[in-house]
SEBATOR-353005 format. One line per 5 residues: their letters; for each residue x, y, z of N, C-alpha, C, CB. Coordinates in steps of 0.05 Angstrom, whole numbers, plus 32768, in hexadecimal, padded with zeros to 4 digits. Glycine has a CB too. Layout:
N
a	X Y Z X Y Z X Y Z X Y Z; ...
REM end
This chain:
265
mdtll	84D5 87C1 8949 84ED 87B9 893A 84E9 87BA 891C 84F4 879C 8942; 84D1 87B2 8913 84CB 87B3 88F6 84CC 87D0 88EC 84B0 87A6 88F0; 84C1 87E3 88FD 84C1 87FF 88F5 84DE 8809 88F3 84B1 8810 8909; 84EF 8801 8906 850B 8809 8906 8519 87FF 88EE 8519 87FF 891F; 8515 87E5 88E7 8521 87DA 88CF 8518 87E8 88B5 851B 87BC 88CD
skltn	84FE 87F0 88B5 84F4 87FE 889D 8502 8819 889A 84D6 8802 889F; 8505 8827 88B1 8513 8841 88B0 8530 883E 88A8 8511 884F 88CB; 853D 8829 88B2 8559 8824 88AB 855C 881E 888D 8565 880D 88BB; 8548 8810 8881 8548 880A 8865 8546 8823 8855 8531 87F7 885E; 8534 8835 885D 8531 884F 884F 854B 885F 8851 8519 885F 885A
layel	8557 885F 8869 8570 886E 886C 8586 8862 885B 8578 886F 8889; 8586 8847 8858 859A 883A 8848 8598 8843 882B 8598 881C 884A; 857F 8846 8821 857B 884F 8805 8586 886C 8802 855D 884E 87FE; 8581 887D 8816 858C 8898 8815 85AA 8898 8816 8581 88A9 882C; 85B5 8886 8826 85D3 8884 8828 85DF 887C 880E 85DA 8871 883E
fgvil	85D5 8866 8802 85E1 885B 87EA 85D9 886A 87D0 85DA 883E 87E7; 85C1 8876 87D1 85B7 8883 87B8 85BC 88A1 87B7 859A 887F 87B6; 85C2 88AE 87CE 85C5 88CB 87CF 85DF 88D3 87DC 85AD 88D8 87DE; 85E4 88CA 87F4 85FA 88D5 8804 8615 88CB 87F8 85F8 88CC 8821; 8618 88B1 87F4 8632 88A7 87E9 8638 88B3 87CD 8631 8889 87E8
pgifa	8624 88B4 87BA 862A 88C1 87A1 8631 88DF 87A4 8612 88BE 878E; 8624 88EC 87B8 862B 8908 87BD 8647 890B 87C6 8618 8914 87D1; 8650 88F9 87D8 866C 88F9 87E1 867F 88F4 87C9 8671 88E4 87F7; 8679 88E1 87B9 8689 88DA 87A1 868B 88F3 878F 867D 88C2 8792; 8674 8901 878B 8674 8918 877A 8685 892F 8786 8658 8922 8776
lvsig	8684 8933 87A0 8694 8948 87AD 86B2 8942 87AB 868B 894C 87CA; 86B9 8928 87AF 86D5 8920 87AC 86DE 8925 878F 86D9 8903 87B4; 86CD 891E 877C 86D4 8923 8760 86D9 8940 875A 86BE 8917 874D; 86C7 8951 8765 86CB 896E 8762 86E5 8977 876E 86B3 897D 876E; 86EB 896D 8785 8704 8974 8792 871D 896C 8782 8706 8968 87AE
llwaa	871C 8954 8777 8733 894A 8767 8736 895B 874D 872F 892D 875F; 8720 8962 8741 8721 8972 8729 872B 898E 872F 8706 8974 871B; 8722 8999 8746 872A 89B3 874F 8749 89B3 8754 871B 89BB 8769; 8753 899E 8761 876F 899C 8765 877F 8999 874B 8776 8984 8778; 8773 898A 8738 8781 8986 871F 8784 899F 870F 8772 8971 870E
lgpvv	8770 89B1 8711 8771 89CA 8701 8785 89DD 870C 8755 89D7 8701; 878B 89DC 8726 87A0 89ED 8731 879A 8A0B 872E 87BA 89E6 8725; 87AE 8A1A 8725 87AB 8A37 8722 8798 8A40 870D 87C6 8A44 871D; 8790 8A2E 86FB 877D 8A36 86E6 8762 8A3D 86F2 877A 8A1E 86D2; 875B 8A32 8709 8742 8A38 8716 8741 8A55 871D 873E 8A27 872F
elwsa	8757 8A60 8728 8758 8A7C 872F 8754 8A8E 8717 8772 8A83 873D; 8760 8A87 8701 875D 8A97 86E9 8740 8A97 86DF 876F 8A8D 86D3; 8734 8A7F 86DE 8719 8A7D 86D4 8704 8A8A 86E6 8711 8A5F 86D0; 870A 8A8B 8700 86F7 8A97 8713 86FE 8AB3 871A 86F6 8A86 872C; 8710 8ABF 870B 8719 8ADB 8711 8722 8ADD 872E 8702 8AEF 870C
sqipa	8732 8AC9 8737 873E 8AC9 8752 8729 8AC6 8768 874E 8AE2 8757; 8710 8ABE 8762 86FC 8ABA 8776 86FE 8A9F 8783 86E0 8ABE 876A; 8708 8A8B 8774 870C 8A70 877F 872A 8A6A 877F 86FC 8A5B 876E; 8735 8A64 8796 8752 8A5E 8796 8758 8A42 878D 875D 8A62 87B3; 8771 8A3D 8786 8779 8A22 877F 8778 8A10 8798 8796 8A22 8773
lnasl	8771 89F7 8793 876F 89E4 87A9 878B 89D7 87AD 875A 89CE 87A4; 8798 89DF 87C3 87B2 89D4 87C9 87B5 89D3 87E7 87C8 89E6 87BD; 87CD 89CB 87F0 87D3 89C8 880C 87CF 89E2 881B 87EF 89BD 8811; 87D6 89F8 880F 87D4 8A13 881C 87B7 8A19 8822 87E0 8A29 880B; 87A5 8A13 880F 8788 8A18 8813 877D 8A06 8829 8778 8A15 87F9
lsrid	8785 89ED 8829 877C 89DA 883D 8785 89E2 8859 8785 89BE 8836; 879D 89ED 885B 87A7 89F5 8875 8798 8A0D 8880 87C5 89FC 8874; 878E 8A1E 886E 877E 8A35 8876 8763 8A2D 8882 877A 8A48 885F; 8759 8A16 887A 873F 8A0D 8885 8741 8A08 88A3 8736 89F3 8876; 8758 89FF 88AC 875B 89FB 88C9 875A 8A14 88D9 8776 89ED 88CE
tldgt	875E 8A2B 88CC 875D 8A45 88DB 8741 8A50 88DE 876F 8A59 88CD; 872D 8A43 88D2 8711 8A4D 88D4 8707 8A4A 88F0 86FF 8A3D 88C0; 86F7 8A5E 88F9 86EB 8A5C 8914 86D4 8A49 8914 86E3 8A78 891D; 86C8 8A45 892B 86B2 8A31 892E 869A 8A37 891D 86AA 8A30 894A; 8692 8A50 891B 867A 8A57 890B 867F 8A52 88EE 8673 8A75 8910
arvaa	8697 8A5A 88E4 869D 8A56 88C8 869F 8A39 88C1 86B8 8A64 88C1; 86A9 8A28 88D3 86AB 8A0C 88CE 868F 89FF 88CD 86BB 89FE 88E4; 867D 8A08 88DF 8662 89FD 88DF 8654 8A05 88C5 8652 8A08 88F7; 8658 8A1D 88BC 864C 8A26 88A3 8657 8A17 888B 8651 8A44 889F; 8672 8A12 888B 867E 8A03 8875 8675 89E6 8874 869D 8A04 8878
vsclv	8673 89DA 888C 8669 89BE 888D 864C 89BC 8884 866D 89B2 88A9; 863C 89D0 888C 8620 89D0 8885 861D 89D3 8867 8611 89E7 8893; 862C 89E5 885B 862B 89E8 883E 8634 89CF 882F 863C 8A00 8835; 8648 89C1 883B 8653 89A9 882F 863E 8993 8830 866C 89A0 883E; 8630 8990 8847 861C 897B 8849 8604 8980 8837 8612 897A 8867
vslyl	85FB 8999 8835 85E5 89A0 8823 85ED 899B 8806 85DC 89BD 8827; 8605 89A3 87FF 860E 899F 87E3 8610 8981 87DD 862A 89AC 87DF; 861A 8972 87F0 861C 8955 87ED 8601 8948 87E8 8629 8948 8806; 85ED 8950 87F7 85D3 8944 87F5 85C6 894C 87DA 85C1 894C 880C; 85C8 8966 87D3 85BC 896F 87BA 85C9 8963 87A2 85BD 898E 87B9
lgqal	85E3 8960 87A3 85F1 8953 878D 85E9 8936 878A 8610 8954 8792; 85E6 8928 87A1 85DE 890C 87A0 85C1 8909 8795 85DF 8900 87BB; 85AF 891B 879C 8594 891A 8792 8593 8920 8774 8582 892E 87A1; 85A2 8933 876B 85A3 893A 874F 85AE 8923 873E 85B3 8954 874A; 85C3 8917 8748 85CF 8901 8739 85BD 88E9 8738 85EA 88F9 8745
nwvsr	85AF 88E4 874E 859C 88CE 874F 8585 88D2 873B 8591 88CA 876B; 857C 88EB 8739 8566 88F1 8727 856F 88EE 870A 855B 890D 872C; 8587 88F9 8704 8591 88F8 86E8 8596 88DB 86DF 85AC 8908 86E6; 859E 88CA 86F1 85A6 88AF 86EA 858F 889B 86E8 85BA 88A4 86FD; 8577 88A4 86EE 8560 8892 86EE 855B 8886 86D3 8547 88A0 86F8
gipdq	855D 8895 86BD 855B 888B 86A2 8540 8882 869B 856E 8874 869F; 853E 8875 8683 8525 886B 8679 8529 884E 8670 851B 887D 8661; 8514 883E 866F 8518 8822 8666 8522 8821 8649 84FD 8813 8668; 8532 880D 8644 853D 8809 8629 8529 87F8 8619 8559 87FA 862A; 851C 8805 8605 8508 87F8 85F5 8513 87ED 85DB 84F2 880B 85F0
sgksd	852D 87EF 85D7 8538 87E7 85BD 8539 87C9 85BA 8554 87F2 85BA; 853B 87BB 85D0 853C 879E 85CF 8558 8794 85C6 8528 8793 85BD; 856B 87A6 85C3 8586 879E 85BA 8599 879F 85D1 858F 87B1 85A3; 85AD 878E 85D1 85C2 878E 85E5 85D9 879E 85D9 85CB 8772 85EC; 85DB 87B7 85E2 85F0 87C9 85D8 860C 87BF 85E1 85EB 87E6 85E1
srlrr	8620 87C5 85D1 863B 87BF 85D9 8643 87D3 85EE 864E 87C1 85C0; 865A 87CD 85FB 8663 87DE 8611 866A 87FA 8607 867B 87D1 861F; 8676 87FC 85F0 867D 8816 85E5 8664 8827 85DF 868E 8813 85CC; 8650 881A 85D3 8637 8828 85CE 8629 8831 85E7 8625 8817 85BC; 862B 881F 85FC 861F 8826 8615 862C 883E 8622 8620 880E 8628
ifhll	8647 883F 8621 8656 8856 862C 864F 886F 861C 8674 8851 862B; 864B 886D 8602 8643 8884 85F2 8628 888F 85FB 8642 887C 85D4; 8615 887E 8601 85FB 8887 860B 85FE 8894 8626 85E8 886F 860D; 860F 8888 8638 8612 8893 8652 861F 88AF 8652 8623 8880 8663; 8632 88B2 8640 8640 88CC 863E 862D 88E2 8633 8658 88CA 862C
rlrfp	8617 88DA 8627 8602 88EC 861E 85ED 88F0 8634 85F5 88E2 8604; 85F4 88E7 864C 85E2 88EA 8663 85C8 88DA 8660 85DC 8907 8669; 85CA 88C4 8652 85B3 88B2 864E 85BA 8898 865E 85AE 88AC 8630; 85A9 8891 8671 85AE 887A 8682 8596 8866 867E 85B0 8883 86A0; 8597 8857 8669 8580 8845 8663 857F 882E 8677 8582 883A 8647
kpqas	8567 8828 8681 8564 8811 8692 8563 87F8 8680 8549 8813 86A2; 856B 87E1 868B 856A 87C8 867B 854D 87C1 8675 8578 87B1 868A; 8549 87B4 865E 852E 87AD 8656 8522 8798 8668 852E 87A4 8639; 8531 8784 866F 8527 876E 8680 852B 8775 869D 8536 8753 8679; 8516 8770 86AD 8517 8776 86CA 8522 875E 86DA 84FC 877D 86D4
fdtsl	8523 8746 86CE 852E 872F 86DB 8537 871B 86C6 8519 8722 86EE; 8546 8707 86CE 8551 86F4 86BB 853A 86E3 86AF 8565 86E1 86C9; 853C 86DE 8695 8527 86D0 8688 8523 86B3 8692 852C 86CF 866A; 8538 86A8 869E 8536 868C 86A9 8522 868B 86C0 8551 8682 86B1; 851B 86A2 86CC 8508 86A3 86E2 84EC 86A9 86DA 8512 86B7 86F7
trlfd	84E6 86A7 86BF 84CC 86AF 86B5 84B6 869D 86C1 84CB 86AD 8697; 84BB 8683 86C4 84A6 8671 86CF 84A0 8679 86EC 84B0 8654 86CE; 84B4 867F 86FC 84AF 8688 8717 84A0 86A2 8718 84CA 868A 8726; 84A7 86B4 8707 8499 86CE 8706 847C 86CB 86FF 84A7 86E1 86F2; 8477 86BB 86EA 845B 86B6 86E1 844A 86AA 86F7 845A 86A5 86C8
aaaak	8456 8697 8706 8447 868A 871B 8441 869D 8732 8456 8672 8726; 8455 86AD 873A 8452 86C0 8750 843F 86D7 8747 846C 86CB 8759; 8441 86E0 872E 8430 86F5 8724 8413 86ED 8723 843A 86FF 8709; 840E 86D4 871C 83F3 86CA 871B 83E7 86C7 8737 83F2 86AF 870C; 83F8 86BF 874A 83EF 86BB 8765 83E7 86D6 8772 8404 86AE 8776
lspdg	83F5 86EB 876B 83F0 8706 8777 83DB 8716 8767 8409 8716 8778; 83D2 870B 8751 83BF 871A 8741 83A3 8719 874D 83BE 870E 8724; 8394 872E 874C 8378 872E 8757 8364 871E 8746 836F 874B 8759; 836A 871B 872C 8358 870D 871A 8363 86F4 870E 834E 871F 8705; 837B 86EB 8716 8387 86D3 870B 8399 86D8 86F3 8373 86C0 8704
apllw	8397 86EF 86E6 83A8 86F5 86CF 83C3 86FE 86DA 839B 870B 86BD; 83D9 86F3 86CF 83F4 86FA 86D9 83F8 8718 86D8 8409 86EB 86C9; 8403 8723 86ED 840A 873F 86EE 8421 8746 86DC 8410 8748 870B; 8421 875E 86D2 8438 8769 86C4 844D 8770 86D9 8431 8781 86B2; 8466 8774 86D0 847C 877A 86E3 8476 8793 86F3 8496 877D 86D5
refyp	846B 87A8 86E6 8466 87C1 86F4 8450 87BD 8709 845D 87D6 86E0; 843E 87AA 8705 842A 87A4 8719 8435 8791 872E 8411 8798 870C; 8445 877E 8726 844F 876A 8738 8464 8775 874B 845C 8753 8727; 8475 8787 8741 848C 8790 8751 8485 879C 876C 849C 87A4 8741; 8472 87B0 876E 846D 87BC 8788 845F 87A9 879B 845C 87D5 8785
vakal	844D 8797 8790 843F 8784 87A1 8453 8770 87AC 8429 8776 8791; 8464 8765 879B 8477 8751 87A4 848B 875D 87B8 8486 8745 878C; 8493 8776 87B3 84A6 8783 87C5 849A 8787 87E1 84B0 879D 87BA; 8480 878F 87E2 8472 8792 87FB 8470 8777 880A 8457 879E 87F7; 846A 8762 87FA 8468 8747 8806 8482 873E 8812 845E 8733 87F1
isqhv	8498 8743 8804 84B2 873B 880D 84BB 874A 8826 84C7 873E 87F6; 84B5 8764 8826 84BD 8775 883C 84AF 876D 8856 84B8 8792 8836; 8497 8761 8854 8488 8759 886C 848F 873D 8876 846B 875B 8866; 8498 872C 8864 849B 8710 886C 84B8 8705 886A 8489 86FF 885B; 84CA 8713 885C 84E6 8709 885A 84F8 871B 886B 84EF 870A 883C
kyslv	8504 870F 887F 8514 871F 8892 852E 8727 8885 8519 870F 88AB; 853B 8715 8877 8555 871A 886B 8553 871A 884D 856B 8706 8875; 8545 872E 8842 8541 872F 8825 8559 873D 8818 8527 873F 881E; 855F 8735 87FF 8574 8741 87EF 856A 8758 87DD 8582 872C 87DF; 854F 875C 87DD 8544 876F 87CB 854E 878B 87D1 8525 876F 87CD
atyqn	854D 8794 87EA 8556 87AF 87F2 8574 87B2 87ED 8550 87B5 880F; 8583 879C 87F2 85A0 879D 87EE 85A7 87A2 87D1 85AD 8782 87F7; 859B 8794 87BF 85A1 8798 87A2 8595 87B2 8798 8595 8781 8792; 857F 87BB 87A3 8574 87D5 879B 8588 87EC 87A3 8559 87DA 87A8; 8592 87EA 87BB 85A6 87FE 87C4 85BF 87FD 87B3 85AD 87FA 87E1
kytlh	85C8 87E5 87AC 85E0 87E2 879C 85DC 87ED 8780 85E8 87C5 879A; 85C6 87E6 8772 85C3 87F0 8757 85BE 880E 8757 85AB 87E2 8749; 85B1 8819 876B 85AE 8836 876C 85C8 8844 8770 859B 883E 8783; 85D9 8839 8781 85F4 8845 8786 8605 8844 876C 8603 8836 879C; 8606 882D 875F 8617 882A 8748 860D 883A 8730 8619 880C 8740
rtlaa	85F2 883C 872D 85E7 884D 8718 85EE 886A 871C 85C8 8849 8717; 85EB 8873 8735 85F1 888F 873B 860F 8895 8739 85E7 8896 8758; 8620 8882 8741 863D 8886 873E 8645 8887 8720 864C 8870 874C; 8636 8879 870F 863A 887B 86F2 8634 8897 86E9 8629 8866 86E3; 861F 88A4 86F4 8619 88BF 86ED 862F 88D3 86F7 85FE 88C8 86F9
vsval	8639 88CE 870F 864F 88DE 8719 8668 88DC 8706 8657 88D6 8736; 866D 88C4 86FD 8684 88BF 86EC 8681 88CD 86D1 8688 88A1 86E7; 8668 88CD 86C6 8663 88DC 86AD 8668 88F9 86B1 8646 88D7 86A4; 865E 8904 86C7 8662 8921 86CD 8680 8927 86D0 8653 8929 86E6; 868F 8916 86DD 86AB 891A 86E1 86BA 8919 86C6 86B7 8906 86F5
fwasf	86B2 8906 86B5 86BF 8904 869B 86BC 891E 868B 86B3 88EC 868B; 86A3 8928 8689 869F 8940 8679 86AC 8958 8686 8681 8945 8675; 86AB 895A 86A1 86B8 8970 86AF 86D7 896F 86AA 86B2 896F 86CD; 86E3 8957 86AB 86FF 8955 86A6 8706 895B 8689 8709 8939 86AD; 86F6 8951 8676 86FB 8956 865A 86F9 8973 8653 86E7 8946 8649
lsavg	86E4 8980 865C 86E0 899D 8656 86F5 89AD 8665 86C4 89A6 865F; 86FE 89A5 867C 8713 89B3 868A 872D 89B1 867B 8716 89A8 86A7; 8734 8999 8670 874C 8996 8661 874C 89A7 8648 8750 8978 8659; 8735 89A8 863A 8733 89B9 8623 8736 89D7 862B 8718 89B5 8614; 8728 89DE 8641 872A 89FA 864A 8746 8A02 8652 8718 89FE 8661
clvtr	8755 89EF 865E 8771 89F5 8665 8783 89F9 864D 877D 89DE 8676; 877E 89E9 8638 878E 89EC 861F 8788 8A07 8612 8787 89D6 860C; 876E 8A0F 8612 8766 8A28 8606 8772 8A3F 8616 8748 8A2A 8604; 8770 8A3D 8631 877A 8A52 8642 8798 8A55 863F 8773 8A4C 8660; 87A7 8A3F 863D 87C4 8A41 863A 87CB 8A4D 861F 87D0 8A25 863C
alvgg	87BB 8A47 860A 87C0 8A53 85F0 87BB 8A71 85F0 87AF 8A45 85DA; 87A7 8A7A 85FF 87A0 8A96 85FF 87B0 8AA6 8613 8782 8A99 8605; 87B5 8A9B 862B 87C2 8AAA 8640 87E0 8AA4 8641 87B5 8AA3 865B; 87E7 8A8A 863E 8803 8A82 863F 880D 8A82 865C 8814 8A94 862E; 8826 8A7B 865F 8831 8A7B 867A 8831 8A60 8687 8823 8A8F 868B
dhmtp	8848 8A58 8692 884A 8A3E 869F 883A 8A3D 86B9 8867 8A37 86A4; 8834 8A54 86C4 8826 8A55 86DE 8808 8A4E 86DB 8828 8A70 86EB; 87FF 8A4C 86C2 87E3 8A45 86BD 87E0 8A28 86B5 87D8 8A57 86A7; 87F4 8A17 86BC 87F3 89FB 86B4 87E5 89EB 86CA 8810 89F1 86B0; 87D0 89DB 86C3 87C3 89CA 86D7 87D4 89B1 86DC 87A7 89C2 86CD
nwlll	87CB 89A0 86ED 87D7 8986 86F2 87CD 8973 86DC 87D1 897C 870F; 87DC 8972 86C6 87D2 8962 86AF 87D0 8944 86B6 87E5 8966 8697; 87E3 893A 86C6 87E2 891E 86CD 87C8 8917 86DB 87FA 8917 86DE; 87C1 8927 86F0 87A9 8922 86FE 8790 8926 86ED 87A7 8934 8717; 8791 8939 86DB 877A 893E 86C9 8776 8927 86B6 877F 8958 86B9
vvllv	878B 891C 86AB 8789 8905 8699 8780 88ED 86A8 87A4 8900 868B; 878A 88E9 86C0 8781 88D2 86D1 8763 88D4 86D7 8791 88D1 86EB; 875A 88EC 86DD 873D 88EF 86E2 872D 88E9 86C9 8737 890C 86EC; 8737 88F2 86B2 8728 88ED 8699 8726 88D0 8693 8737 88FC 8682; 873C 88C1 8695 873C 88A5 868F 872D 8895 86A4 8759 889A 868C
aslga	8732 889B 86BD 8725 888C 86D3 8707 8890 86D2 8730 8895 86EE; 86FE 88A8 86CC 86E1 88AD 86CC 86D4 889E 86B5 86DB 88CB 86C9; 86E1 889B 869E 86D6 888C 8688 86D4 886E 868F 86E7 8890 866F; 86E9 8864 869C 86E7 8848 86A5 86D2 8844 86BA 8702 8840 86B0; 86CF 8858 86CC 86BA 8856 86E1 869E 8856 86D5 86BD 886C 86F5
vagfy	869A 8865 86BF 8680 8865 86B2 8678 8849 86AA 8680 8878 869A; 868B 883B 869B 8685 8820 8692 8683 880D 86A9 869B 8817 867F; 8694 880E 86BD 8694 87FC 86D3 867B 87FE 86E4 86AC 87FF 86E4; 8674 8816 86ED 865D 881A 86FE 8643 8814 86F0 865D 8837 8709; 8641 881A 86D6 8628 8815 86C8 8625 87F7 86C3 8627 8824 86AD
ssyly	863A 87E9 86BD 8639 87CB 86BB 8630 87BF 86D5 8654 87C0 86B1; 863B 87C9 86EB 8633 87BF 8706 8616 87C5 870C 8645 87CB 871B; 860D 87DC 8703 85F0 87E3 8706 85DF 87D0 86F7 85EB 8800 86FC; 85E5 87C9 86DE 85D5 87B6 86CF 85D4 879B 86DD 85E0 87B3 86B3; 85EB 8793 86E8 85ED 8779 86F5 85DC 8778 870F 860A 8772 86FC
twrlf	85DE 878C 8720 85CF 878D 8739 85B1 8792 8734 85DA 87A2 874C; 85AB 87A0 871E 858F 87A4 8716 8582 8789 8711 858D 87B7 86FE; 8590 8778 8702 8585 875E 86FC 8583 874D 8715 8597 8750 86E7; 8596 874E 8727 8595 873F 8740 857E 8749 8751 85AF 8741 874F; 8578 8763 8750 8561 876F 875F 8547 8762 8755 8561 878D 875B
gdsiv	8543 8761 873B 852B 8755 8730 8529 8738 8736 8529 875A 8712; 8540 872A 8733 8541 870D 8739 8539 8708 8756 855D 8702 8733; 8542 8719 8769 853C 8715 8785 851E 8718 878A 854C 8728 8796; 8512 872C 877D 84F5 8730 8781 84E5 8718 8777 84EC 874A 8772; 84ED 870E 8760 84DE 86F7 8755 84E2 86DE 8766 84E8 86F1 8738
tesyf	84FA 86D7 876D 8500 86BF 877C 84F5 86C0 8799 851E 86B9 877C; 84F9 86D6 87A6 84EF 86D8 87C2 84D1 86D8 87C3 84FA 86F1 87CF; 84C4 86E6 87B1 84A6 86E6 87B1 849C 86CA 87AA 849B 86FA 879D; 84A9 86BC 8797 84A0 86A1 8790 84A4 868E 87A8 84B0 8696 8778; 84BA 8691 87B6 84BF 8680 87CD 84AA 8684 87E3 84DB 8684 87D8
llygp	84A2 869E 87E7 848E 86A3 87FB 8473 8697 87F3 848B 86C1 87FE; 846D 8698 87DA 8452 868F 87D1 8451 8671 87CC 844B 869D 87B7; 8466 8664 87C3 8466 8648 87BB 847A 8637 87C9 8469 8646 879E; 848D 8643 87D7 84A3 8634 87E4 8499 8623 87FB 84B9 8646 87EC; 84AA 8611 8805 84A3 8601 881C 84A1 8612 8835 84B7 85EB 8820
klpsv	848E 860B 8846 848B 8619 8860 849F 860F 8874 846E 8616 886A; 84B5 861E 8878 84CA 8615 888A 84C1 8619 88A7 84E4 8625 8884; 84CA 8607 88B8 84C3 860A 88D5 84CF 8623 88E1 84CB 85F2 88E4; 84C2 862F 88F4 84CC 8646 8901 84E2 863E 8915 84B6 8655 8910; 84F0 8651 8920 8505 864B 8933 84FA 863E 894C 8514 8665 893B
qeeka	84E2 8646 8955 84D7 863A 896D 84D0 861D 8969 84BE 864A 8976; 84C6 8616 8950 84BE 85FB 894A 84D7 85E9 8949 84AF 85FA 8930; 84EE 85F4 893E 8506 85E5 893D 8511 85DE 8959 851B 85F4 892C; 850F 85F1 896B 8519 85ED 8986 8508 85D8 8995 8519 8607 8996; 84EE 85D8 898E 84DC 85C5 899B 84E1 85A9 8991 84BE 85CC 8996
REM end
């Protein structure tokens, strides 16, 4: 059972950190493709058709082999996109020691910089961390967070049945990666809007008009999603660190609660 739970935990990380962001990215690509309309055909020299109801109806006419190939390509693309976005969004620790405003934070994100928060847990839990870090230390000197984190996580995974550590880790990974998807969608929408204006000025013609309403909605919504998902990432990151500190402290210093068998007796 423990082995099964461990495998399910690993699969949960893949689901929240790779697969769901990949699906989000593919949906974003589809929405942008639909928003561009006939402009896609012009830019691709008629190699890529416009995404509309006519194209979707043609998918139903594919035979079994073609459908399997299309689904296989979709799954591989989804996974590779999710992995790439997860890697891009990992970021580096913020060493500035300053609490940036939301606008400044969005500016950094739009430059594809995803700084991690400087603090790994709330400062009010410092006493608990110091006590647990000293208890786990081989020589009595309190461990640093980088030393404490893997040891405490291993301890929690072995002795806490319903830990929140994996839950918050999956959540902050998902929200961080979705922030990266939103950044990519913002720049893709912005550059597409500029490209459509340039194309209309050079080529002209009403038939080369994209769906401006959907394009503007994507532009505004992606910018809001950048701020929202990254703020949620910072929040769940802090809860992740808080859970490691509190759960490890409870294991090391908390009261020894009776087991279920002892309570029944």
